[in-house]
C-alpha positions in Angstrom: 107.6 87.1 101.8 105.9 84.1 100.0 105.0 81.2 102.1 103.5 77.8 101.8 103.2 74.4 103.4 106.2 72.1 103.1 104.0 69.5 101.2 103.0 72.1 98.7 106.5 73.3 98.0 107.9 69.8 97.6 104.9 68.9 95.3 105.7 71.8 93.0 109.4 71.4 93.0 110.1 67.6 93.5 111.1 67.1 89.8 114.1 69.5 90.4 115.5 67.4 93.1 117.7 64.1 92.9 118.8 63.8 96.6 118.2 64.9 100.1 121.3 66.0 102.1 120.5 64.8 105.5 122.9 65.7 108.4 122.5 65.1 112.1 124.4 66.3 115.2 123.6 64.2 118.3 124.9 63.4 121.8 124.7 60.4 124.1 122.3 60.7 127.1 120.8 57.9 129.1 122.1 55.1 126.9 120.6 56.6 123.8 121.4 59.1 121.0 119.4 62.3 121.1 119.1 64.9 118.4 120.7 68.2 118.8 120.1 69.5 115.3 119.0 67.8 112.1 119.2 69.5 108.8 117.6 68.4 105.6 118.5 70.1 102.3 117.1 69.1 98.9 119.5 69.1 95.9 119.6 68.7 92.2 122.8 66.7 92.6 122.8 63.0 93.0 123.6 61.5 96.5 126.8 60.0 95.3 128.1 63.3 94.1 127.2 64.9 97.4 129.1 62.3 99.2 132.4 63.3 97.5 132.0 66.8 99.0 131.2 65.8 102.7 133.5 67.0 105.4 134.8 64.3 107.8 132.2 63.4 110.5 133.0 64.6 114.1 133.0 62.0 116.8 133.9 62.1 120.5 132.9 60.0 123.5 129.5 61.6 123.8 129.0 63.5 120.6 128.9 62.7 116.9 127.7 64.0 113.5 126.1 61.7 110.9 126.3 62.8 107.3 124.1 60.9 105.1 123.0 62.0 101.5 120.1 60.0 100.3 118.3 59.6 96.9 115.3 61.7 96.8 113.1 58.5 96.6 114.0 58.0 100.3 112.0 61.3 101.3 108.8 59.5 101.9 110.5 57.1 104.2 112.5 59.9 105.9 109.3 61.9 106.4 107.6 59.1 108.3 110.6 58.5 110.5 110.6 62.3 111.4 106.9 62.1 112.1 107.4 59.2 114.4 110.1 60.9 116.5 113.1 58.6 115.6 115.6 58.6 112.8 117.2 55.3 111.7 120.3 56.3 109.8 123.3 54.4 108.9 122.5 51.6 111.3 122.1 54.2 114.2 118.9 55.3 115.9 118.6 59.0 116.8 115.8 60.0 119.1 114.2 63.3 118.0 112.4 63.8 121.2 109.2 64.8 119.4 106.5 62.4 118.4 103.5 62.8 116.0 105.1 65.7 114.2 103.1 66.9 111.3 106.0 67.7 109.0 104.0 68.0 105.8 102.1 71.1 107.4 105.2 72.9 108.4 105.2 76.4 107.2 108.0 77.3 104.5 109.1 80.9 103.8 110.9 81.8 100.6 114.3 83.6 101.4 115.3 85.5 98.3 118.8 86.1 99.2 119.7 82.8 100.7 118.9 81.2 103.9 119.3 82.9 107.4 120.1 79.3 108.7 122.0 77.4 106.0 125.5 78.8 105.0 125.2 78.4 101.2 123.4 81.3 99.5 123.6 80.3 95.9 119.8 80.2 95.3 116.6 81.3 96.9 115.3 78.7 99.3 112.0 77.8 101.0 113.0 77.4 104.5 111.2 75.5 107.3 112.1 75.1 111.0 110.7 72.7 113.6 110.8 73.0 117.2 111.4 70.8 120.3 109.5 71.3 123.5 112.2 72.9 125.4 115.8 74.2 124.6 117.1 74.0 128.2 118.3 70.2 128.1 120.1 70.8 124.8 121.9 73.8 126.3 123.2 71.7 129.1 124.2 68.9 126.7 126.2 71.4 124.5 128.1 72.6 127.6 128.8 69.0 128.6 130.4 68.1 125.4 132.4 71.3 125.0 135.6 70.1 126.4 135.4 67.0 124.1 135.2 68.8 120.9 137.9 71.3 121.9 140.3 68.4 121.8 139.5 68.2 118.2 140.5 71.9 117.8 136.9 73.3 117.6 136.3 76.3 119.7 133.1 74.8 121.1 130.2 72.4 120.1 128.4 75.2 118.2 131.3 75.5 115.8 131.6 71.8 115.3 127.8 71.5 114.5 128.1 74.7 112.2 130.9 73.4 110.1 129.6 69.8 109.8 126.0 70.7 109.0 126.8 73.8 107.1 124.5 76.0 109.1 124.6 79.1 111.4 124.3 77.7 114.8 125.3 79.7 117.9 124.3 80.3 121.5 122.3 83.3 120.4 119.9 81.4 118.2 116.7 79.9 119.3 117.9 76.4 120.5 114.4 75.2 120.7 114.8 74.7 116.9 115.9 71.1 116.3 115.2 70.6 112.6 116.0 72.9 109.5 114.8 72.2 106.0 115.7 73.9 102.9 114.2 73.5 99.4 116.1 75.5 96.8 113.9 76.9 94.1 116.7 77.0 91.4 115.5 80.3 90.0 117.2 83.6 90.8 116.7 87.1 89.7 120.2 88.3 89.6 119.9 92.0 88.5 117.1 94.5 87.6 117.6 97.6 85.8 114.9 100.2 85.1 115.4 103.7 83.5 111.7 104.8 83.8 110.7 103.1 80.5 112.8 100.1 79.7 113.2 97.4 82.3 116.0 94.8 81.9 116.4 91.6 84.2 119.1 89.0 84.4 117.9 85.5 85.5 119.4 82.2 86.2 117.2 79.1 86.4 117.0 75.4 86.1 115.9 74.2 82.7 113.0 72.3 84.1 111.6 75.6 85.1 111.1 76.8 81.5 107.3 76.8 82.1 107.6 79.2 85.1 106.1 82.6 84.3 107.8 85.9 84.9 105.6 88.7 85.8 106.8 92.3 85.9 104.4 94.8 87.2 104.3 98.6 87.6 102.2 99.3 90.7 101.1 102.6 92.3 102.0 103.5 95.9 98.4 102.7 97.1 99.1 99.0 96.2 101.4 98.9 99.3 99.2 101.0 101.6 96.5 98.4 102.0 94.4 99.6 99.1 93.9 97.5 96.0 93.9 99.2 92.6 94.8 98.4 88.9 98.3 98.0 87.9 99.8 100.6 85.7 101.4 98.3 83.2 102.9 94.9 83.1 105.1 92.3 81.2 104.3 88.7 81.5 106.3 85.9 79.8 107.2 82.2 80.4 111.0 81.6 80.9 110.8 79.3 77.8 110.0 82.3 75.6 112.9 84.2 77.2 115.6 82.2 75.6 118.7 81.4 77.6 122.0 80.0 77.3 123.4 77.0 79.1 125.9 77.8 82.0 126.6 74.6 83.9 124.9 71.2 84.4 121.1 71.8 83.9 121.1 75.6 84.3 120.5 78.5 82.0 120.9 82.3 82.1 119.0 84.8 80.2 118.5 88.6 79.8 114.9 89.8 79.5 113.8 93.4 78.6 110.6 95.2 77.9 108.9 98.5 78.2 106.6 99.8 80.9 104.9 103.1 80.7 103.6 105.8 83.1 106.2 105.2 85.8 106.4 107.7 88.6 108.9 108.1 91.5 106.7 106.7 94.1 105.5 103.8 92.1 106.7 100.2 92.8 108.3 97.8 90.4 107.5 94.3 91.4 109.1 91.2 89.7 107.8 87.8 90.3 108.5 84.3 89.2 105.9 81.7 89.6 105.8 78.0 88.9 102.5 76.4 88.6 101.1 78.9 91.2 104.1 78.7 93.7 106.1 81.8 94.1 109.7 81.0 93.4 111.1 84.6 93.1 110.0 88.0 94.2 111.7 91.5 94.2 109.8 94.7 94.9 111.3 98.2 95.2 110.2 101.7 94.7 111.0 103.1 91.2 113.0 105.8 92.6 115.6 103.2 93.7 116.3 102.4 90.0 116.1 105.9 88.8 119.0 107.1 90.8 121.1 105.9 87.9 118.9 108.0 85.4 118.1 111.4 86.8 117.7 112.7 83.3 114.5 110.7 82.7 112.5 112.7 85.2 114.7 115.8 86.1 115.5 116.7 82.5 119.2 116.5 83.2 121.7 114.0 84.3 123.4 116.8 86.4 120.9 118.6 88.6 123.6 120.0 90.7 125.0 121.8 87.7 121.7 123.6 87.2 121.6 124.6 90.8 125.1 125.9 90.9 124.5 128.0 87.8 122.1 130.2 90.0 125.1 131.1 92.0 127.9 130.9 89.5 127.2 131.2 85.7 128.8 128.5 83.6 131.0 131.1 81.8 132.4 132.2 85.2 133.3 128.6 86.1 134.9 128.2 82.7 137.1 131.1 83.4 138.3 129.6 86.6 139.3 126.5 84.7 141.0 127.8 81.6 142.1 131.3 82.9 142.7 130.9 86.6 145.6 133.5 86.5 143.0 136.2 86.3 141.7 135.3 89.8 143.9 137.3 92.1 142.5 138.6 95.4 142.8 138.4 99.2 140.9 135.1 99.6 142.4 132.8 96.9 145.4 132.4 94.8 145.1 131.7 91.1 146.2 128.1 92.0 143.6 127.6 94.7 141.0 129.1 92.4 141.9 126.6 89.8 141.7 123.7 92.3 138.3 124.9 93.5 137.0 125.1 90.0 138.1 121.5 89.2 136.6 120.3 92.3 133.4 122.1 91.5 133.3 120.6 87.9 133.9 117.1 89.3 131.2 117.6 92.0 128.5 118.7 89.5 129.5 115.7 87.3 128.2 113.4 89.9 131.5 112.7 92.0 131.7 113.0 95.7 134.5 115.4 96.0 137.2 116.2 98.9 139.6 119.1 98.2 142.6 118.2 100.3 144.2 121.8 100.4 147.1 121.7 103.0 146.8 118.0 103.5 147.8 117.2 99.9 151.0 115.4 100.7 150.9 111.6 100.5 153.6 109.9 102.6 154.8 106.5 103.5 153.0 105.4 106.6 156.2 104.0 108.3 159.1 106.3 107.1 157.0 109.5 106.3 158.8 109.9 103.0 156.9 111.9 100.5 155.4 110.0 97.6 153.7 112.8 96.0 150.8 115.2 96.2 147.1 114.9 95.5 145.0 118.1 95.4 141.5 116.4 95.1 140.1 112.9 95.6 136.7 112.3 93.9 134.6 109.2 94.1 131.8 107.7 92.1 130.0 105.0 94.2 127.8 103.9 91.3 130.9 102.9 89.2 133.3 102.1 92.2 135.8 104.6 90.7 138.1 106.9 92.5 139.9 109.7 90.9 143.4 110.9 92.4 143.6 114.4 90.9 146.7 116.6 90.7 146.2 120.2 89.5 148.8 122.4 87.8 148.6 125.8 86.1 151.9 125.0 84.3 152.8 122.9 81.4 152.6 119.3 82.9 156.0 117.4 82.9 156.6 113.6 82.7 157.7 113.7 86.3 154.2 115.2 87.3 152.5 112.2 85.6 154.8 109.7 87.2 154.2 111.1 90.7 150.3 111.1 90.5 150.4 107.5 88.9 152.4 106.4 92.0 150.0 108.1 94.2 147.0 106.4 92.7 148.9 103.1 92.8 149.4 103.4 96.6 145.8 104.5 97.2 144.6 101.5 95.3 146.4 99.2 97.6 143.9 100.4 100.3 141.2 98.2 98.6 141.9 94.5 98.4 141.1 92.6 95.2 140.7 95.8 93.2 137.3 96.4 94.4 137.6 100.1 93.6 139.4 101.4 90.5 141.8 104.3 91.3 142.5 106.5 88.3 145.4 109.0 88.3 144.5 112.3 86.8 146.6 115.3 86.0 144.6 118.4 85.3 146.1 121.5 83.7 144.7 124.8 82.6 147.2 124.8 79.7 146.4 123.7 76.3 149.9 122.4 75.4 150.9 119.2 77.0 154.1 117.9 75.4 154.4 114.6 77.3 156.0 111.3 76.4 153.0 109.2 75.3 154.3 106.2 77.3 154.1 108.3 80.4 150.4 109.0 79.8 149.5 105.3 79.6 147.4 104.5 82.7 146.8 108.1 83.5 144.2 110.7 82.5 145.9 114.1 81.4 143.1 116.6 81.2 144.1 120.0 79.5 142.2 123.4 79.3 140.4 122.5 76.2 139.1 119.2 77.5 138.0 121.1 80.7 136.0 123.3 78.5 134.5 120.5 76.6 133.7 118.6 79.9 132.0 121.6 81.3 129.8 122.0 78.2 128.8 118.2 78.5 127.8 118.7 82.0 125.9 122.0 81.2 123.9 120.3 78.3 123.2 117.2 80.5 125.2 114.8 78.4 125.6 112.0 80.9 126.9 109.4 78.4 129.6 111.9 77.2 130.8 112.5 80.7 130.9 108.8 81.6 132.8 108.1 78.3 135.2 111.0 79.2 136.1 109.4 82.6 135.8 105.7 81.3 133.0 105.0 83.8 131.3 101.5 83.1 
């Protein structure tokens, strides 16, 4: 995790900021206001704009919040007040309880995925926390004012502070921390894709950071085991040379791609963004994490499970189960069960997680137990957030068959709010004739014997793109 002194971070990033969002939670004690928690968050927005977004301050007999956005030019004055142990805000004096505080030397850590203290997580931030000598008196003050804030419909003082200061503040936190600072870096690595050769990155950044340097390096495992060694390959560019299109206010987004050679599973792909020597973005993961999407690059096929299954069941035998299931008669399986098993195997070696429902195939209304329809197989692709609700038949499918599986898929889709998972109704038949009403097929996938044969061949040949296109995975 990159770290730097607060003065260094501010020196590099000060041109990005227009305001300081200052918020204080304090309580009366011994005829003075003492600080419970102060938060300072730098922002590219102007103070007047921040004021329009502020919540209403909280005030009781012994407790109050002070919400005071300041122009960034006031930071020098504010820093001196903090160092002296007393804040003068809106005509009010707040005792910080700590004097001679060296705020410039406070250590800041870059939190890539948003702050563990501040609620907003739009941008990576350099975070610093400063401590008071003891948490015990503050704990007692929070208990003392609890009844007062409950009259304002807060659960307790912690909730009132959390909402007003937009922070995580709870009894489980270290209450010795009395000051949180956040300095957003306004550069974000939003996505990384690597297929073993081509790396693609999505970035969002402030236009004033166009001189920042993007460094993408392919490193050996030894680089992360305490041994230094040369990098395998790298891409270095300035954000100005990456282009970018405006998205809002002063921000841009861009997509960057380039080639890296010599990648191995245990190598590391490291992406860094630095601005005048200050790290403002960092991602580092093993190459194997990215190659899960591209098994063919290293394994020679997109479907390694198909290769393994062929040692037990030759592809031609699986094809026979799919297109001629009536030939499979025996003590263990009926032709219908053999067909369902074959469809399940085909989906499994295609990359889906498969559950064959057998005697549990009936889908019913939870309250009335009325039957909605039957689903023989459910198959899920986590990579594409897609679930297949599959009904299998050896007969010529009817319009009613399609209608039932479509209704089942609709009901299963209701299990996932906001359509987070796509549910596709699938009717699979071993027959090659499917005289269905075209309007009935809309919104459903009807797969006949010929398509089963074609799909099996795509899997056998490792045609990942063909299989994904077949199922509409994207």
